[in-house]
KOLVO-864202 format. One line per field, with one value per residue (C-alpha): y, x, z; residue number from 0. Coordinates in Angstrom, 1 decimal. Each point is the difference from the previous one (the first is absolute). Layout:
# residues N
c2 (Y ...) $
c1 (X ...) $
c3 (Z ...) $
nr (NUM ...) $
This chain:
# residues 496
c2 (0.0 3.4 2.5 3.7 3.4 2.9 3.6 1.2 1.4 -2.8 0.8 -0.8 -3.4 -2.9 -3.1 -2.6 1.1 3.1 -0.5 3.2 0.5 1.8 1.2 0.2 2.5 0.3 3.2 0.7 2.0 -0.3 -2.8 -1.3 3.3 -0.5 -3.4 1.3 2.7 -2.5 -2.2 2.9 0.2 -3.8 -0.3 3.0 -1.6 -3.4 1.9 1.8 -3.5 -1.5 -2.6 1.6 0.0 -0.7 -2.5 -2.2 -2.7 0.8 -0.3 1.8 -1.1 2.2 -1.9 1.3 3.5 2.6 3.1 -1.9 -1.8 -3.0 -1.9 -0.9 1.8 -1.7 2.3 -1.6 1.4 0.5 1.2 3.0 1.4 0.2 -3.9 -1.0 -2.0 -1.9 -3.2 1.3 1.4 -3.4 -1.6 2.5 0.0 -3.8 -0.1 2.3 -2.2 -3.2 1.6 0.5 -3.1 -2.3 0.5 -0.6 2.7 2.8 3.3 1.9 3.4 1.1 3.6 1.3 2.9 3.5 0.2 -2.3 -1.5 0.2 -1.6 -1.7 1.8 -0.2 -2.1 -2.4 -0.2 -0.8 -2.9 -1.4 0.4 -1.8 -3.0 -0.2 -0.2 -2.9 -1.9 0.8 -1.2 -3.4 -2.9 -3.3 -1.9 -1.2 -3.2 0.9 -0.1 3.0 2.6 2.4 2.5 1.4 2.0 3.5 0.5 3.3 2.3 3.7 2.0 3.5 3.3 3.3 1.9 -0.8 -2.3 -0.2 -3.6 -1.3 -2.3 -1.5 -0.3 -2.0 -2.2 -0.7 -1.0 -2.3 -1.7 -0.4 -1.3 -2.5 -1.2 -0.4 -1.9 -2.3 -1.0 -0.5 -2.1 -2.3 -0.4 -0.5 -2.7 -3.6 -2.1 -2.5 2.9 2.0 -2.8 0.8 -0.6 2.0 3.0 -0.1 -0.1 3.0 1.9 -0.7 1.4 3.2 0.5 -0.2 2.3 2.8 -0.3 -1.9 -2.5 -3.5 -3.1 -3.2 -2.6 -3.5 -2.9 -0.8 3.6 0.2 -3.1 1.5 3.1 -2.2 1.3 -3.1 1.7 1.2 -3.3 -1.8 1.7 -0.8 -3.8 -1.1 1.4 -1.3 3.7 1.0 2.9 3.2 3.3 2.9 3.1 3.2 3.0 3.7 1.7 3.7 1.3 0.3 -3.2 0.0 1.6 -1.5 -2.9 -0.5 -3.5 -0.8 -3.6 -1.7 -3.3 -2.0 -3.1 -0.4 -2.3 -0.9 -3.1 0.2 -3.1 -2.9 2.6 0.1 2.9 -0.5 0.7 3.6 0.9 -1.3 1.6 3.3 -1.5 0.8 3.4 -1.1 1.3 3.6 1.0 -1.1 1.5 3.3 0.1 -0.8 2.7 2.5 -0.8 0.6 3.4 0.9 -0.9 1.9 3.0 -0.2 0.8 0.8 -2.8 -3.6 -2.4 -3.8 -2.1 -3.5 -2.5 -3.4 -2.3 -3.3 -2.0 -1.5 -3.3 -3.2 -2.5 -3.1 1.8 3.0 1.4 -1.1 1.2 -0.6 0.4 2.1 2.3 1.8 3.4 1.6 2.0 -3.1 0.5 -3.2 0.0 -2.3 -0.5 0.0 0.9 -0.4 2.8 2.5 -0.4 3.5 1.0 -3.1 1.2 3.6 -1.1 -1.3 2.8 2.7 -1.7 -0.1 3.8 0.7 -1.9 1.8 3.3 1.9 2.9 0.1 -2.6 0.1 -3.4 -0.5 -3.0 -1.3 -1.4 -0.5 -0.1 1.4 3.4 0.1 -0.7 2.8 2.6 -1.0 -0.5 3.4 0.7 -1.2 -1.1 1.5 -1.5 1.3 -0.3 3.7 2.8 2.7 -2.5 -1.0 3.7 0.6 -2.9 1.1 3.5 -1.2 -2.0 3.0 2.1 -2.7 -0.4 -3.7 -0.8 -1.7 -0.4 -0.9 -2.7 -0.6 -2.2 -0.3 -2.6 -1.9 -1.4 -1.8 -2.4 -1.1 -1.3 -1.5 -3.5 -3.2 -2.0 2.6 3.6 1.4 -1.4 1.0 1.1 1.6 -1.2 1.8 3.2 2.9 -2.1 2.9 1.2 -3.3 -0.6 3.4 -1.1 -3.2 2.0 2.4 -3.0 0.2 3.6 0.2 3.2 2.0 2.7 -2.0 0.4 -2.9 0.7 -2.5 0.8 -3.0 2.2 2.6 -2.1 -1.9 1.3 -2.6 2.1 3.0 3.5 3.2 1.1 -3.5 -3.1 -3.4 -2.1 1.3 3.7 0.9 1.6 1.5 0.2 3.7 0.1 -2.0 2.3 3.0 -1.5 -0.6 3.5 1.3 -2.5 1.4 3.6 1.8) $
c1 (0.0 1.4 -0.3 0.9 -0.6 -1.2 -0.5 -2.7 -3.5 -2.5 -2.0 3.0 0.9 -0.5 -1.3 -2.8 -1.1 0.8 -0.7 -0.8 -0.5 -3.1 -0.5 -3.3 -1.7 1.0 1.8 0.3 3.2 3.6 0.8 -3.5 -1.4 2.3 -1.4 -3.6 0.6 1.5 -3.1 -2.4 -1.0 -0.9 1.6 -2.1 -3.2 0.9 0.5 -3.2 -1.8 1.5 2.0 3.5 0.2 3.6 -1.1 2.9 0.8 -3.0 0.8 -1.6 1.2 -0.5 0.5 0.0 0.9 1.6 2.0 2.7 3.2 -1.4 -2.8 -1.6 -0.2 -0.4 -0.9 1.0 -1.4 2.6 -2.6 0.5 3.4 0.3 -0.7 2.4 3.1 2.6 -1.9 -3.3 1.5 1.6 -3.4 -1.6 2.6 0.1 -3.7 0.5 2.6 -2.0 -3.1 1.9 2.3 -2.4 1.7 3.4 2.5 -1.7 2.0 -0.8 0.8 -0.7 -0.3 2.0 -1.9 1.5 0.4 -0.4 -3.3 -0.4 3.2 1.0 2.6 0.2 3.2 -1.8 -2.8 2.4 1.5 -3.4 -1.3 3.0 -0.3 -3.7 0.4 2.3 -2.0 -3.5 0.5 1.5 -2.3 0.4 -1.2 3.5 -1.1 -3.4 -0.3 -2.2 1.3 -2.2 2.6 2.9 3.1 -0.1 2.2 1.2 -0.6 0.7 0.0 -0.9 0.0 -1.1 2.5 3.6 0.1 3.2 1.2 -2.5 2.5 1.3 -3.6 -0.9 3.1 -0.9 -3.6 1.3 2.4 -2.8 -2.5 2.3 1.1 -3.7 -0.6 2.9 -1.5 -3.5 1.5 1.8 -3.2 -2.2 2.1 -0.9 1.7 1.4 2.1 0.7 1.6 2.8 2.5 -2.3 -0.2 3.8 0.8 -2.3 1.6 3.5 -0.9 -1.6 2.9 2.5 -2.2 -0.2 3.4 -0.8 2.3 -1.7 0.8 -2.2 0.2 -0.8 -0.9 3.6 0.6 -3.2 1.1 3.3 -1.6 -2.2 -3.2 -1.9 -3.3 -0.2 1.2 -2.7 -2.7 1.5 0.6 -3.4 0.5 2.1 0.9 3.2 0.2 2.0 0.9 0.7 2.0 0.2 1.9 0.0 3.2 -0.8 1.1 3.3 2.0 -0.5 -3.3 -3.3 -1.7 -3.7 -1.2 -3.3 -1.1 -2.6 -2.0 0.3 -2.3 -0.4 -3.0 -1.7 -2.1 0.0 2.3 -1.5 -2.4 -1.5 -2.0 -3.4 -0.2 -1.5 2.8 2.7 -1.2 1.9 3.1 2.3 -0.1 1.6 3.3 -1.2 2.3 3.1 -1.4 -0.6 3.5 1.5 -2.1 1.0 3.6 0.1 -1.6 2.5 2.9 -1.4 -0.6 3.5 -1.0 3.0 -0.7 1.1 -3.0 0.0 -3.0 -0.3 -2.5 -0.7 -1.4 -1.8 -3.0 -2.2 -1.3 -1.4 2.5 1.1 3.0 -2.0 0.6 -2.8 -2.0 1.9 3.4 2.6 2.1 3.1 0.3 3.1 0.4 -0.6 -3.6 -2.0 -3.4 -2.9 -2.0 -3.8 -1.1 1.9 -2.0 1.6 3.2 0.8 1.3 2.2 1.6 0.3 1.5 3.3 0.1 -0.4 2.6 2.5 -0.6 0.7 3.2 1.0 0.1 -3.0 -1.1 -3.8 -2.4 -3.4 -1.5 -3.0 -2.2 -3.4 0.1 -3.5 -3.6 -0.5 1.4 -2.6 -2.7 1.1 0.8 -1.7 1.4 1.5 2.1 3.3 0.6 3.2 1.7 3.2 2.5 1.1 -2.5 2.1 1.0 -3.7 -1.1 2.5 -1.4 -3.6 0.9 1.5 -3.2 -2.2 2.3 -0.6 -3.7 0.3 -2.0 1.5 -1.1 2.0 -1.1 1.2 3.0 -0.7 1.8 -3.2 0.0 3.3 -1.8 -2.1 3.0 1.9 0.9 -0.7 2.8 2.0 0.8 -2.9 -3.0 -0.4 -3.7 -1.7 -3.4 -3.0 0.0 2.3 1.5 1.7 1.6 1.2 1.5 2.0 0.9 1.5 2.1 1.3 1.9 2.2 0.9 2.7 -1.3 0.6 -2.5 -2.6 -3.3 -2.1 -2.6 -2.8 -1.1 -2.4 -2.9 1.2 2.8 -2.6 -3.3 -2.7 -1.8 0.2 -1.0 0.0 3.3 1.6 0.6 -0.6 2.9 3.3 0.0 3.5 -1.2 2.7 2.7 -0.4 0.3 3.2 1.6 -1.1 1.3 3.4 0.0 -0.3 2.3 3.0 -1.4 -0.4) $
c3 (0.0 -1.0 2.8 -0.4 1.7 -2.2 0.4 -2.4 -0.2 0.7 -3.1 -2.2 1.4 -2.4 1.8 -0.3 3.5 2.0 3.8 1.8 3.8 1.2 3.6 1.9 -0.3 -3.6 -1.0 -3.7 0.2 -1.0 -2.4 0.4 -1.4 -3.0 -0.6 0.4 -2.6 -2.4 0.5 -0.6 3.6 0.4 3.4 1.3 -1.3 1.6 3.3 -0.3 -0.7 3.0 -2.0 0.8 3.8 0.9 2.6 1.2 -2.6 -2.2 -3.7 -2.9 -3.5 -3.1 -3.3 -3.5 0.9 -2.3 0.9 2.0 -1.0 1.8 -1.4 3.3 3.4 3.4 2.8 3.5 3.2 2.8 2.6 2.3 0.0 3.8 0.1 -2.7 1.0 -2.0 0.8 -1.1 -3.2 -0.8 0.3 -2.2 -2.8 0.0 -0.3 -3.1 -1.4 0.4 -1.6 -3.3 -0.3 -1.8 -3.4 -1.5 -0.8 1.8 0.3 3.3 1.2 3.6 0.8 2.9 1.8 -0.2 3.8 3.1 0.7 3.7 1.5 -3.2 -2.1 -3.8 0.2 2.3 -2.4 -2.8 2.0 0.9 -3.6 -1.5 2.5 -0.5 -3.8 0.4 2.8 -1.2 -3.6 1.0 0.8 1.7 -3.2 -0.7 -1.8 -1.5 -3.7 -0.1 2.3 2.0 0.5 -2.0 1.1 -1.6 -3.1 1.6 2.9 -0.3 3.3 -1.3 1.6 -1.6 2.1 1.2 3.1 2.0 0.0 -2.4 -1.7 3.2 1.4 -3.1 0.4 3.5 -0.9 -2.7 2.3 2.7 -2.5 -1.5 3.5 1.0 -3.2 0.6 3.4 -1.6 -2.8 2.4 2.1 -3.0 -1.7 0.6 2.8 -2.5 -1.4 3.2 2.1 2.4 -2.8 -2.5 2.3 0.8 -3.8 -0.5 2.9 -1.4 -3.3 1.3 2.5 -3.0 -2.1 2.8 1.6 3.2 1.3 0.4 1.9 -0.1 2.8 -1.2 2.4 0.8 1.0 2.0 1.9 0.7 1.4 2.3 -1.5 1.2 0.5 -3.6 -1.4 2.0 -1.9 -3.3 0.7 -1.1 -3.5 -2.9 -0.6 1.9 2.3 -0.8 1.7 -2.2 1.3 -2.1 1.1 -0.9 1.3 -0.5 3.4 1.8 0.2 3.9 -0.2 1.5 -1.8 -0.5 -0.4 -1.9 0.7 -2.0 0.4 -3.3 0.3 -3.7 0.6 3.2 0.1 3.9 0.1 2.0 1.6 -3.5 -1.1 -1.7 -3.7 0.5 2.3 -2.2 -3.3 0.5 1.8 -2.9 1.7 3.1 -1.3 -0.2 2.7 -1.8 -3.3 1.9 1.2 -3.4 -1.7 2.6 -0.3 -3.8 0.5 2.8 -2.3 -3.0 2.0 1.2 3.6 2.2 2.6 0.7 -0.4 -0.1 -1.1 1.4 -1.6 1.5 -2.7 0.6 -1.2 2.8 -1.2 1.7 -1.4 1.8 1.5 1.2 3.4 2.6 2.7 3.2 -1.6 1.9 -2.2 1.0 -1.7 -1.0 3.3 2.1 0.9 0.0 -1.7 0.7 -3.2 0.7 -3.5 -3.3 -1.5 2.3 -2.1 -1.1 3.3 0.0 -3.2 1.3 3.4 -1.7 -2.6 2.7 2.1 -2.8 -0.7 3.6 0.0 -3.3 2.0 -1.2 2.0 -0.7 -1.4 -1.6 -1.0 -2.3 -0.2 -0.9 3.3 1.6 -0.9 3.5 -1.1 -2.9 2.5 2.2 -2.5 -3.3 -3.5 -0.5 3.1 1.1 3.5 1.7 3.0 1.6 2.8 -0.4 -0.2 -1.6 -2.9 -0.2 -0.2 -2.8 -2.0 0.5 -1.0 -3.2 -0.7 0.6 -2.3 -2.7 0.7 1.0 3.0 3.0 3.7 3.0 2.2 3.6 0.9 3.8 2.1 0.7 -3.6 0.8 2.2 -2.9 -1.9 3.0 -0.8 2.0 -1.6 -1.9 0.8 -2.1 -2.0 -3.6 0.7 2.8 -0.8 -1.3 2.0 -0.9 -2.8 -1.8 3.2 1.1 -3.3 0.4 3.5 -1.4 -2.6 2.8 1.5 -3.1 -0.4 2.8 1.4 -3.2 -0.9 -2.0 -1.6 -1.2 -2.7 -0.6 -3.6 -0.2 -0.8 -2.7 -1.7 -2.1 -1.3 -0.4 -2.6 -2.2 1.1 -2.1 1.6 0.3 -2.0 1.7 0.9 1.2 1.0 0.8 3.2 2.2 -2.7 0.1 3.8 0.2 -2.6 2.1 3.2 -1.8 -1.3 3.5 1.6 1.8 -0.1 3.4) $
nr (0 1 2 3 4 5 6 7 8 9 10 11 12 13 14 15 16 17 18 19 20 21 22 23 24 25 26 27 28 29 30 31 32 33 34 35 36 37 38 39 40 41 42 43 44 45 46 47 48 49 50 51 52 53 54 55 56 57 58 59 60 61 62 63 64 65 66 67 68 69 70 71 72 73 74 75 76 77 78 79 80 81 82 83 84 85 86 87 88 89 90 91 92 93 94 95 96 97 98 99 100 101 102 103 104 105 106 107 108 109 110 111 112 113 114 115 116 117 118 119 120 121 122 123 124 125 126 127 128 129 130 131 132 133 134 135 136 137 138 139 140 141 142 143 144 145 146 147 148 149 150 151 152 153 154 155 156 157 158 159 160 161 162 163 164 165 166 167 168 169 170 171 172 173 174 175 176 177 178 179 180 181 182 183 184 185 186 187 188 189 190 191 192 193 194 195 196 197 198 199 200 201 202 203 204 205 206 207 208 209 210 211 212 213 214 215 216 217 218 219 220 221 222 223 224 225 226 227 228 229 230 231 232 233 234 235 236 237 238 239 240 241 242 243 244 245 246 247 248 249 250 251 252 253 254 255 256 257 258 259 260 261 262 263 264 265 266 267 268 269 270 271 272 273 274 275 276 277 278 279 280 281 282 283 284 285 286 287 288 289 290 291 292 293 294 295 296 297 298 299 300 301 302 303 304 305 306 307 308 309 310 311 312 313 314 315 316 317 318 319 320 321 322 323 324 325 326 327 328 329 330 331 332 333 334 335 336 337 338 339 340 341 342 343 344 345 346 347 348 349 350 351 352 353 354 355 356 357 358 359 360 361 362 363 364 365 366 367 368 369 370 371 372 373 374 375 376 377 378 379 380 381 382 383 384 385 386 387 388 389 390 391 392 393 394 395 396 397 398 399 400 401 402 403 404 405 406 407 408 409 410 411 412 413 414 415 416 417 418 419 420 421 422 423 424 425 426 427 428 429 430 431 432 433 434 435 436 437 438 439 440 441 442 443 444 445 446 447 448 449 450 451 452 453 454 455 456 457 458 459 460 461 462 463 464 465 466 467 468 469 470 471 472 473 474 475 476 477 478 479 480 481 482 483 484 485 486 487 488 489 490 491 492 493 494 495) $
């Protein structure tokens, strides 16, 4: 897809679709007045008729028009200026992109406003518009003969007046959009392709493409590193386990290092605690944490952020083969903690236990892990909100602030000591499940045993990482949720 910034009058821009933002209440002034004049007052008439309202995420397409360089016009409502945030803008612009991506080879131009809309600057608008064009025009129908959605042939980010930093804003939007789409693609591909080895090969290729160092641990190396908890999950499958480490060394040689840790269960049958069919249908998405880490790492490298960031991805397939780990087994994790297995479907925490322990021993300074870890978090917060858990409040505050800046919703849940009692083991040190109540929290308390006191935030992305259906602003399947937040955290890492 060709993406370019352009400074030119909107009436002159040649495109198949020109997307123009409209606020509520509608104001026919500035560049919108120029469009109205070129269209012989059509916009004013639509406003008077109540068809053009500017309400948030409302779309009004005008086809077969004359008087503009573009052959079609799409007016997208961005709502009241005082209520507009980057997150709401992303949603509106992605809605617009999805509304016009049903044909091949479409050339799109998006009008950047003359001035800030509420708290959103023109450059922020340009970044959002670029990312929305990339994400909104890409579907999950990777293997359908007749596609429902087609990537745009080109996206022009057009401003009638000079915008400071327009080119860099567009570059950033392209990098973020492509990183999100990488994560979505990994999640959407079938589990016979994205196995632990398949994921590792893809990670190795993108690391080489974008200048990240890459190391892949095979089974022998995992054994040498005493990653018995991770390996136990993999032993019921014919697909061997892997751990991928990618690193961006953008900061000082002795500068602090941020670890991003992702759960990569490439397919989760539940093991011997077998899931029912309905519960297993979307379990190709159980590697979304690892995919999110990889997507974010490519963006961090391409943006050349002056920080040191390491991505760790633990990759296994959880299957009920004859050698599968069993209920009642006692596992010894890398850090020596013994784990009593009460449910083989509580496997993601067993994978993360060893990966977190390895990151701690590697000397990282702060940790964020991401995992589609518990259905309990979805019950608590719904499908659109990430659960956040932490052992260090200032670090958690920094992550939540980054999420708010990016418009990605997260909510912190408590980590009180009383939850430790629920996972206290009878035979081993801890149990791998604390039972039905507070399941998302007890899972986080389990992980806390493996971070060695380092400032750590656990993000349970089970709800928003995979969408069960299409919405006007969102394609079903993998969403790439929290790629933006991880990049924002990295961009602020090490600053006062």
